[in-house]
N, C-alpha and C positions, 0 to 999 in steps of 0.2 A: 441771663448773664452770658456774656461772650466767653468762649473757651479761653481766649487770651487772658481775660480778666481773672478768671477762676484759677488758671495755672499760676499767674503772678501772685494771687492771694495765697495759694498753697506754698509757693516758694518763699514768699515774704514771711509767712508763719514759721517755716523751718529756720529761716535766717534771723528770726526775731527782729524783723524790720517792718516798716510801714510799706504797703504795696507801692506807694509813690516813690520809694527808694529803689525799687527794682525796675530796671530798664530792659528793653528787649536785647540790648547789647551786653547786659551783665552776664558774667560767667558765674557758675555756682561757687567757684573758688573765691572770686572777688566779693561775693556776698557772705563769705565765711561759712559756707556749707561744706562739711566734710563728707567722707564716704558714707558714714552712717546716716547723716542728714539727707544725702542723695537717695539712699535706699528708702528712707521714710517718705521723702517727697514723691518718689515713684509709686509707692504703695498708696499714698493719699490721692495722687492723680488717678490711679487705676480705680480706686473706690469712687471718686467724685464723678468719673465719666463712664463707669462700668465697662472698662476696657482692660485688655491685657497687654502690657507694655513688653515688647521683646527685648528685655534688658538683662545683660549678664553682669551682676554686681561685682563678680570676681575679675571680669575682663571687660570693662566698659568700652575699651577701644575695639573690641571684637563684636560689639553690638550693632544691630541694624538701627537702633534708636539713638539719634544724635543728641548728646547732652552738652555740647560745647558752649552753647549760649541759651539764654531764656527763649530767644526767637526760635532756635532750633527745636527746643522742647515743645513749644507751642505748635510749630509746624508738624512735628511728629504726632502730637495728640490729635490735632485736627484730621490728619490722615487716618488715624486709627478709628476715630469717631465716624468718619465718612464711610469707612469699610464696613462698619457695623450695620448701616442702613440698607 
């Protein structure tokens, strides 16, 4: 499974949507994911890919991990997975 597809699956699950409802341009806010859902999504992503996301839940704007859109999250996960190898 592609990283993108798995990230979309995780985000869709948090938003209680079908993966087909989640686009790369979607923001978590537009999908109805609140701050708790965001943290749960990050944990699920970390677990799924065995990575550690440099994310500060208290100050997301201070983070090196861009959560502005689904595409940005996918890019961040892809970079972290590459750094592992």
